[in-house]
C-alpha positions in Angstrom: 0.0 0.0 0.0 2.7 2.5 1.0 4.9 1.2 -1.8 2.6 2.6 -4.4 2.4 6.0 -2.7 6.1 6.5 -2.1 7.3 5.0 -5.4 11.0 5.3 -6.0 11.7 6.7 -2.6 10.8 3.3 -1.2 13.8 1.5 -2.7 16.2 4.2 -1.4 14.8 4.0 2.2 17.5 1.6 3.6 19.9 3.6 5.6 23.0 2.7 7.5 23.5 3.7 11.1 26.7 2.7 12.8 27.4 0.0 10.2 23.9 -1.6 10.6 21.2 -1.5 8.0 18.1 0.3 9.3 14.6 -0.1 7.9 12.7 3.0 6.8 10.9 5.0 9.6 7.6 3.8 8.3 8.1 0.3 9.7 7.7 -0.4 13.4 8.8 -3.7 15.0 5.9 -5.4 16.6 6.3 -7.8 19.5 6.4 -11.4 18.3 7.6 -13.5 15.5 5.8 -14.8 12.4 7.1 -18.0 10.9 10.4 -17.5 12.7 10.9 -14.1 11.2 10.5 -10.7 12.6 7.1 -9.3 11.7 7.0 -5.7 10.6 3.8 -3.7 10.6 3.4 -0.5 8.6 2.2 2.5 10.5 -1.0 4.1 9.3 -1.3 7.7 8.2 -2.1 9.1 11.6 0.6 7.1 13.4 -1.7 4.5 14.8 -0.7 0.9 14.0 -3.1 -1.0 11.8 -4.5 -4.1 13.6 -4.7 -7.3 11.6 -7.0 -10.2 12.1 -5.7 -13.7 12.9 -4.5 -14.6 9.4 -3.0 -11.1 8.9 -5.1 -10.6 5.8 -7.1 -7.4 6.4 -7.2 -4.6 9.0 -10.0 -4.5 11.5 -11.1 -2.1 14.2 -12.3 -2.6 17.7 -15.8 -1.5 18.7 -15.6 0.3 22.0 -18.0 -1.4 24.4 -19.8 0.4 27.1 -18.0 -0.4 30.3 -19.9 -0.4 33.6 -18.9 2.2 36.2 -18.5 -0.7 38.6 -17.4 -3.8 36.7 -17.6 -6.0 39.8 -21.2 -5.1 40.5 -23.4 -8.1 41.0 -26.8 -8.3 39.3 -29.2 -10.0 41.6 -31.8 -12.6 40.6 -34.5 -10.2 41.5 -33.1 -7.5 39.2 -32.9 -10.0 36.3 -36.4 -11.4 36.8 -38.5 -8.5 38.0 -39.6 -7.5 34.4 -41.1 -11.0 34.0 -42.6 -11.3 37.5 -44.2 -7.9 37.4 -44.7 -7.2 33.7 -46.9 -4.1 33.9 -45.8 -0.7 35.1 -47.8 2.4 35.8 -46.5 5.7 34.4 -48.2 8.9 35.6 -47.4 12.3 34.1 -48.8 15.5 35.6 -48.3 18.9 34.1 -49.8 22.3 34.9 -52.4 21.8 32.1 -53.3 18.1 32.0 -52.9 14.6 33.7 -52.1 11.4 31.9 -51.4 7.8 33.0 -50.6 4.6 31.2 -50.0 0.9 31.9 -47.0 -0.4 29.9 -45.8 -4.0 29.4 -42.1 -4.0 30.4 -40.9 -6.7 28.1 -42.6 -5.7 24.9 -42.8 -2.0 25.7 -46.4 -1.8 24.5 -49.0 0.4 26.2 -51.9 -1.7 27.4 -54.1 1.0 28.7 -53.9 4.8 28.5 -56.0 7.6 30.0 -55.6 11.3 30.1 -57.5 14.5 30.5 -56.6 15.7 27.0 -58.9 13.1 25.4 -62.2 14.4 24.0 -64.5 12.2 26.2 -62.9 13.3 29.5 -62.2 16.9 28.5 -65.9 17.7 28.0 -66.9 16.3 31.4 -64.3 17.9 33.7 -64.3 21.4 35.0 -60.5 21.5 35.3 -58.0 19.2 33.6 -55.3 19.3 36.2 -56.9 19.2 39.7 -57.5 16.3 42.1 -61.0 15.3 40.7 -59.4 15.1 37.3 -56.7 12.8 38.7 -59.4 10.6 40.3 -61.2 10.4 37.0 -58.0 9.4 35.1 -57.4 6.6 37.6 -61.0 5.4 37.3 -61.0 5.3 33.5 -57.5 3.8 33.4 -58.6 1.0 35.7 -61.6 0.2 33.5 -59.4 0.1 30.4 -56.9 -2.1 32.2 -59.5 -4.6 33.2 -60.7 -4.8 29.6 -57.2 -5.7 28.7 -57.0 -8.4 31.5 -54.5 -6.5 33.5 -55.1 -6.6 37.3 -51.7 -5.8 38.8 -49.1 -3.2 38.1 -46.0 -1.7 39.8 -45.2 1.9 40.2 -41.9 3.6 40.9 -42.1 7.4 41.0 -39.5 9.4 39.0 -36.6 11.0 40.8 -38.2 14.4 40.8 -41.7 13.3 41.8 -42.9 12.9 45.3 -45.6 10.3 46.1 -48.2 12.8 47.3 -51.0 15.0 46.1 -52.1 14.4 42.5 -49.8 11.4 41.8 -51.1 9.7 45.0 -54.7 10.5 43.9 -54.2 8.7 40.6 -52.7 5.6 42.2 -55.3 5.5 45.0 -58.1 5.7 42.4 -56.6 2.8 40.6 -56.4 0.8 43.8 -60.0 1.7 44.7 -61.2 0.5 41.3 -59.7 -3.0 41.5 -56.2 -2.7 40.1 -53.5 -4.0 42.6 -50.6 -1.5 42.4 -47.3 -2.3 44.1 -45.5 0.9 45.0 -41.7 1.0 45.2 -40.5 4.0 47.1 -36.8 4.6 47.6 
C-alpha cells in the first residue's frame, strides 16, 4: 500500500547507522515472530498501528464497548427477573395543564391502557384538567381500560423528581380503589 504512494523513494529508504542497515521509519517492529521471522507492521497515516486479524489478511477495528462504572457489580436474581414477574408498570405524568397515566408492558414496551385529561371524552366532562378530581377520573378510567385488557396488577416507581403525594397519589389511589392492585416502590 505504501509502496505505491512512495514510489522510487521506497527503494532508497534503507539507511545505515553505525554499520547496521536500518529499515525506513515507516516500519515499526511489533512484539512477536511470524514463521520464525520478525514481523514488521506498517504504520497508518495518523501514526496508529493497523491491527490485523488472525491470518494477517485485512485490517480490523475494535468497537468500543460500554463499560460499567462498577465492573464488579453483581446483578441479583430479582433484578434479572422483575420484568417478567411484574410485567406491567404504571406511568403517571402531571403537568400544569393536564394529567395522563398509562400501563405499559415491560418486556414488549407496549402500552396496554392509556387515560388522560386531554382526550375528548374526558375533556368535556371535567371542569379543570389538572386538579384532584381530574386525577381521580383518570385513575377510574385507566382501571376500566386495564380490566378490559385483562391487567389486574401493576408496579409503580415514582420518577426521581416526583414525590408520592398529592395528584400522583390520587391517581394511584383511584386505581387501587377501582380494582387494580398497584405495588408501589418508594426509595
